[in-house]
C-alpha positions, 0 to 999 in steps of 0.5 A: 601430315597424318598420324604416325606409329609412335613410341610410348608417350614422353613425360609431359613438359613441366610448367616452366617450359616456354610455350613458344620459341619465338623466331627460329632460323634453323627449323631442322635443328629443333625437330626432336628425333621422336617428334611423332611422340608429342603432337598426335592428340586432340589438337592434331584432330583440330589442326588437320580436321580438314582432311582427317575428319572429312568423311567424304575424303575417307570414303574416297580413300577406301573406294580407291583401296577397294578398286586397287586391291579388290579385297575379299570380304573374308580377307584380313586387312591391316590398316598400319598407322591407322590413327583414329581409325577412320579408314579401318572403320570405313572398311569394316562398315563395308563388310570387310570382316578381317580388318584391324588397325594399329597405331602407337598413339594411345589417344588415337587408338582409344578414340578409334575403339570408342567409335567402333563400339558406338557403331557396333563394329567388331573391328580390332584396334591395337597399340604398337610400333610399326617396326615391331608388329605384334602379329604372326608371320603370314597373317594378312592378305593386305596391308594399307598405309593411308593418309601419308603415314610413312616416312616419319622416322629420322632415318631411312633405315627405320622406314626400311624396317617398317617395310620388312615388318610389313613383308613379314606379316603379309601372306605370300602374294599379299598386297601392300598399298601406300598412300604417301605425299608426292615428294617430287612435287613438294620439294618445289611447291611447299609453302614456306609460310602460311596461316589459317583459322581452324575455328572461330578462336583457334588459328595456326601459323606454319613455317616450312623448309627442306632439310640440309640434305634435301631428303625431308620437309621440315615443318613448324606449327604455332597454334594460337588461341585468340583468348589464351595465346600460343598453346603449341609450338611444334616441329616435325619432319617427313621424308620425301619419297618419289616414285623411284625412291619408294619403288627402290625401297620396296624392291630392296625388301622383296616386293614385286609388281610395284606400281603407281596407279593413282595420284591424289589431289585432296579436295578439302572443303576448308581449302586452306593449307593442306601441307603434306596432304595436298598432293599424294601418290599411291603405290601398290606392290605384291609380296613374293615369298614362300610360306613360313614353316609351321611348327607343330607339336607332334609329328606322330600322326602327321601324314606327308603329302607331296604337291606336284604342280606345273613348272613356273620356270618353263613356258606354258602354251595355254597361258596368254603370254606363255608364262606364269604371271602374278595371278598364277603365283597368287593362285599357288599361294592361295592353295598353299595357304588352304593346305596349311589349314588342314590338320594332320598333314605336312606338305612338300612342293614339287614344281621343277620338272627337270628334276622331277624324276629325281625328286620323286625317287628320293621321296619314295617311301617318305610320302603318304600321298602325292597331290597331283595338281599338275594339270599343265602336263609334264614340262607344261606340255598339255599332251603330257598331262597323262605322263605325270600319273604314269610316272607316279605309278611307275615309281609306286607312289600313291596319288590323287586324281585320274590315272593315265588311261582316264586322262588320255580318253578325256583329252579327246572330246570325240572319244568321250562323245563316243563313250557317252553315246554308247551309254545312251547319254545325249551329246550335241550333233557334230562332225569331226574334221580330220587333219587331212580334210581340205573340204568340209561337209558340215552336216550339222545345222547352224549355228555351230561351235568350232573347237579343237578336238584335243585339249582343255581349258577352253583352248582355241575356243573364242567368240569367232568359234561360233559360226552361222554359215559355211564361210564362217565355219571354214574361217574358224577351222583355218584359224584354229589350224594356223594357231595350233597346227594342221596335224590335229582334228577339229570338232564342229558341233551344234551350238546349243543356246540353252543354259550353260551348266557345270556339275562337280563331284568330289569322291569316287562313284559309285560308292562314296562321293558328293555331288556339288550344286549344279552351276550355271554361267550367267551371261546377263552382263555380256554385251549384246551381239557376243555369243554366250560361251565361256571360252578362252577369253572368259578364263584367261583374258581379264580385260575381255568383255567375257570377263563379266561372266559369273557362275551362279546356282542353276535353277532347273526342273528336278527331272532335268537335274536328276538326269544330269547328275545320274549321267555324270555318276555313270560317266565318272565310273565308266571313264575311271575318273577319280577323287574329283571331276567336273562335267560340262553340259548345255541345254538345247532350245527345248531344255534338253541337256546334252553333255559337252565335256568331261574334265578329270583333274579339273581346275583346282584353283581357289576361284575356279568352277569347282571351288565356287560350286563347293562354296555353294555347298558350304565347303570352303576352299581348304575343306575342298582340298581336304575332301579330295585328299580324303577321297584319294585315301579312302580309294587307296585303302579300298584298293588294297588286297584284303587279307584272307579270313581263316575259316573257323575250325571244324 
């Protein structure tokens, strides 16, 4: 048993009330409909202290939350039915700034607030009913229901109402974690009778039985003081949920990806009757919904932006399973959340590519700007990424990012190498293997990097792309051809062993632009023997050894950093990159920088390279997207023909 979310306290019983009922044959008949309103006070903290007052168990619970939900330090976390706030406080101690707790028990909430003040923690506690949460829609990134605090209401409909409220206050793609008694286990393993000493003078006797319909476990506690006699005789009932029944309830509300990643066997130091807390299941789920409409006071100065994305209903050949997964949907939701924070804008989202032409025609004259985030390409075909801005230009719709010509150039790595060489910008030595080539004369010193000449997102670049001899090179070329086709050229490039660098620019060189701090890939956690590359496995395979790679601010000689930035600015202007762009560089063994790739319309996601570099510059994700929009607006204004200024009269 644990603390519930209770309705307001009932009137205290008068002095004539009999403390104990004596022998009772039907426990269920004595359970008040609002039993949770009566028993969660100071006595509860004593009778359940073996769990609720055990700091080690609380820390283990929060370890589990951190492992399964992986919340960010700035994420908003609601501890629903928090009781005296033991989990809320532990989360706050660990630096999760947006954590707060809610419970209906005035006594427990007051205790939680005192504990927070005593530790100097700013976490917030509120009293409230779980069926009517006092929070705005789309408020929390995570909701946790810990310590078997679900299933106290008399009907399952009330439990469903609680989950609907959780779904409402969660953001799109927000996560729920429920820690609940293992109903299947308890149905056959509950103790019908037990008793235990709480301290030297207090003991409790318990009786239990299943409800008539088998859906709830009914309990009775008779608490006795050795000197004063019986001081409490209380009845309660908790619904028994199995994995299947809880999953069904969550699905009814609209939760997706319901999983049961953990089972908890409580290791109590007192090792007495743990009741409902003895064995528990942990369920996690993700909320799939759209953002609620934001009501704005005035639209007089509000600009309308259409956001164009890839089509989640179609296959995407760049993704590991060729489909949009939950991480993709979460990324889209984070983007929508960030855009909602931008004042003066309202957004329309377009992702159904079969209807894209029709939808854009309808929006002509009704939108101020199109935020082109469709880096998947039209119909999720990466070779048709340039088709999207071409369509927008045909319709006369202003948009963010690179135009068709720039995207066509930068999609071909060999062309970019040629432009860079013409401009005097150093590139690695390389050989282009044409589709008709059946013998390969590799004139570049080993080791080499073998990669598709066309494309982005590190498509086709794996640990086997690093070759140390001719035989490995031939194998790598044949592997790329077998996977991606025999009709495309392949680049065999000298593999540089120095620092792996990325430069991000927001704006439009040479006039108004911001160069973000240069980032470097940190390979220190990569197992020995694996080549130091940030390829497809690092970006798309979460359980790959390459998933340990992180980006950190680069430490470079000032002359090297200045040369790299100057070259990026010149390339951005020469290739007609617009609004935001990213450049990949690597140092050779002597510390000389060489250009690898140019990325117009680079990854815009919240955890991508551009966002990480922006964060290093003190620009959060929402601000980064806002700066891209402003850069496009300023560019479009400058591109408008200026009205002729009349000459002054003679």
